[in-house]
N, C-alpha and C positions, 0 to 999 in steps of 0.2 A: 503494500499499500504506499510504499514511500516514506514510512515513519522511521525516524532514526531511533535505533535500539542502543541505549547508553550503557546499560548494566544488565547482568543476569546472575541468578543465583539458583543453586539447588538447596534443599532445605539445610543440609549439613554445613554448608559454607557461608550461610547468610550472616552478615554482620551489618548492622544498621548504619555504622559509621562509614561504611563504604558507599552509601546512598544519601546521606544528609546534606553532602555538599553539592548534589545535583541541582541544576536550575529549578526553580520553584514551579515552573509550568510542567515538569516531568510528571507522566501518569505512570502510577504503579500497577502493574498487571499481576493477578495472584492466579495460580494454577486452578483450572476447573477439575471436575471430576464428581466422585460420588462421596465425599468426605466432609460434608458440612453437617455437623451434629455429633452425637455421642457414639455412633457406630464405629467410627475410625476418630476416636477422641484426640490422639495426639497430633495429626495434622491439623484439626480444627484448632487445638489450643495454641498451637504454634503460629497458625495464621492470625488469630487473634492478637497475639504478642506482636507480631510484626506489624499489623495494621496500626496498633497503639504506637509503636516505635516510629512509623512513617506517617503519623497523622498529618504533618505539614504538607503532604502531596495529595493530589487527587488520586483515589483508588478504585480499581474496577476488579471485581471477583468474576473471572471467566466461567462459563456456563457449569453450574453445579446441580446435584441432587440433593434435596434437604432429606436427611435421614432422621431418626428419632431425635426429638428436641426435648428433654426433660426440663423441669422448671429451673434447675439450677443452670443448665446449658443455656437456657433461653435468657435468663437474667444476665449472665456473664456476657453473652454475645451482644445482647441489646446495649448494654453499658459500653462495650467497645465500639459499636456502631454509632451509638449516639454521641461519643466523644469524638467521632470523626467528622471533620466539616464537610468532606466531599467524597462520599463513597457510594458506588453503584453495585447492585447485586444482578448477576445475571443466573438465569434458571433455564435448565434444559427440558423441563416438563412443566405442564401448567399446574399439576398438583403443587409442586414445590413452589411455583410462582405464586399461587393463591395463598399458600401457607405463608410465605414471606411478607405478603401484603397484609395479612392478618397479625403476624407476629411483630414485624417491624414496619408498621404503617408510615413511619416518618422517613423510611429509607427507600430511595429509588429503586425499583425492581424492574427487570426487563425479561421477557421469555425470549430465549435464543436457542437455536439448534445446537447440539453437542458438537464441540469443536472438530471431532472426527469427520463430520459431513465435509469439512473444507479439504479433505483429501480428493474429493470428486473433481475431475475424473481420474480414477485409479486403475491402472492396468495391472493385470495378472502377471506375475513374473514368469519369464520364459523357461526358467530352470528352478525347479523347487528344491533340489538336492535331497528330496526324499522319495521313497517308494510310493507309487500311486495306489491309494485305498479307495474302495468303493464308498465306504461311509466311515467318516471320522468323528469320534465323540471328543469334544474339547469341554471340559468340566471344571468348575472352581472346586479348590480344595481348602477354603478359607472360611471365614465366619459368614460369607454371603452364600455359601454353597446352597444350591437347590435339592441336594440329595441325587443329582444325575449321575456322579462319579460312582457311588455305591450302588445305584441300580444297574448302571451299564456293567459294572464289574460283575455283579451278581448274575447277569445272563451271558457272562463270558465275552463281553466286548472289550476291545482295548480301549483305555482311556488315558488321555493327556490333558494336562493344563498347558499353558504356554511353554513349549519346549524347543529352546534353540538347540541347533546341532552344534558339533565341537567346534567348528570354524567360526560359527556365529558367537559361541560362548567366548572363544579366544578373542575376538575382535571386542566384545562387550568388556572383557577382563582388561585388555590392553587399554580401551578408553577410560574404564573406571580408575584404573591406576594412574593415568594422565590427568583425570579431572581431580583426584584426591591430591596428587603431587602439586598441582597449581593452587589448590586450596591452602597448602601449607606453606607456601612460599612467603617471605617475609615481604613487607611493603605493600602498596596497593594492589588489588587484583588486576591480572592481566585480562581485561573483559574481551578483547578480540579473540583471545586465545580460547577463553571459556565458550564464546559463542561457536566458535569452530568445533570444539569438542562435544558440546551439547548437540549441536546439529548432526553431527557423524553419529553420536550415540543413538539418537531418536531416529535417524534413517536406518541404522542396522536393526533397531528394534522393530520398526514397522515392516522392513523387508522380511525379516525373520517370520513375523506372523503372518504376512501375506503368503510366504513360501508354504508354511505349515498348512494353512486353510486351502490353498490351491492344490495341494497334494491329494485332495479328495474330491470325488464326484458329488457327494452330498456331506454336509455337516450338521451335527447335533450340538448345540452349544447352549451354556447358561451364562455366558459372559456378553455384557452389553457391547463391548467393543469387537468381539468375535462375531456378534450378529452384525454390527454396522459394516465391519470390513468384509464379510461374506456378502452382504448386500451390495457393497461397492464393486466387488470382484464378480458379482453376478453368480454366485454359487448357490445351487439349491440348498435350503437350510430348514431346520426346525429349532425352535428355541423354547427352552424350559426357564420358567421365570426364577428369579433369584429369591432368596428368602424374604426379601423387603419390598418386592414389587417394582423394582427400579426400571426394568425393561418394559413392562407393559406400559408404564407411565410415559416413557419417551416415545413409544410406538403410538399410543393414542393421541399424543400432542402433535405428531409430525407425519406420521405414516399409518394411519389407522388400518389401511388394507394389510398391513403386516401382521396384525393381530391373528390372521389366519394361520400364521406359522408357529404361533404360541400354543403350547399344550401343558396341561396340568396332569394328564394321564400318562403316567410312566410306562404303563403296560402298553400303551398305544404307539410308543415312541419308535420302536424298531420296525413295526409293521408299516406305519407312515413313511419312515426313511426308505424302506425298500420300495415303496410305492413312488416316491421321488426319484428314486434310482431308476426304476422302469420308465417313468416319464422323461427323464433326462437321456436315456438310452434310446427311447422311442417316442419322439415328440409329438407324433400323429396320434399317440395314445391318450394324450392329455384330455380331460374333460373340457367341453367348450366353455 
C-alpha cells in the first residue's frame, strides 16, 4: 500500500523503548488471530501491556476473534482500552464485532475479514515434497481441539497437525536462530534485518502449509487457517468446528455457503470425504 514500515517485533523481542522515539503519527499494528480473551491469556495480557506502554500512538488491533471474556478479563481490558486515546479494534466475525460493541461501546470497532484472505490469489505449489494422499486429516492437538484427531485415529486414519518436512524445519530453525541472534545484539534493533528475517520466516511457514494441504485430493480439517488456505487453493474440504465455535462464526460472516462443508457428525466424516473424492475424480457425478 506504500505505507512505510518503521519497526517490527515479535513478542519476545518487544522493548517499548525501541518505539517511543518514533514519530508521533506512527500507527502501531497489533497481530490478529484468535487470542483476544482468556482462552489464550498470555498473548492477551502481553498485548494489553504493550498497548499501555505505547499509549502515545494510534493503535490498531488487526482482525481478531473474541474468545471467552470473564468479568476480570473484561475489566482489565476495558481499563487498558479506555486509557488509550486512539485505538481501533478489528474483528473477523460478526459475533465478536457485536460483543465488542456491547462490552467496549466507547471503542471504535470494525468488522474485517481474516487477514489470510489477503493471500488471494494464492497458487498451489508445483512441488509438494510429500507423497500424494487421497484424503488428509489435519487436526488440532491443543486446547481448541474438536476431537477430530482422536476420532480419526480411532478409525485408523493418519492424522497430522501442521507438519513441516525436515528441509522446511531446517529453514525454520536457521531463521529462528537468526531472529534470536538479532534480538540479543546490543544497541538499537536492526529493523531492516528483522523485516527480512520475519518475511522469510512467514513465507516458509505459508509455503509449508500450502504444500502439506496440496498433497491431498481431499482435506478434513479443524483449523481455521487450514480451511481458509484449502479454500484459496481450491482443495475439496470438510471442516469440523473447533471447541469454541470460531470457524462457524467466520464462515457465517463472510462465506455462508461454506457452512455446507462444516459437520458436527464425526461418524459422517469419512463417508462424506470419500464422496468428495469421488466427485473430484468424476466431476460429472456431482449433484446439480
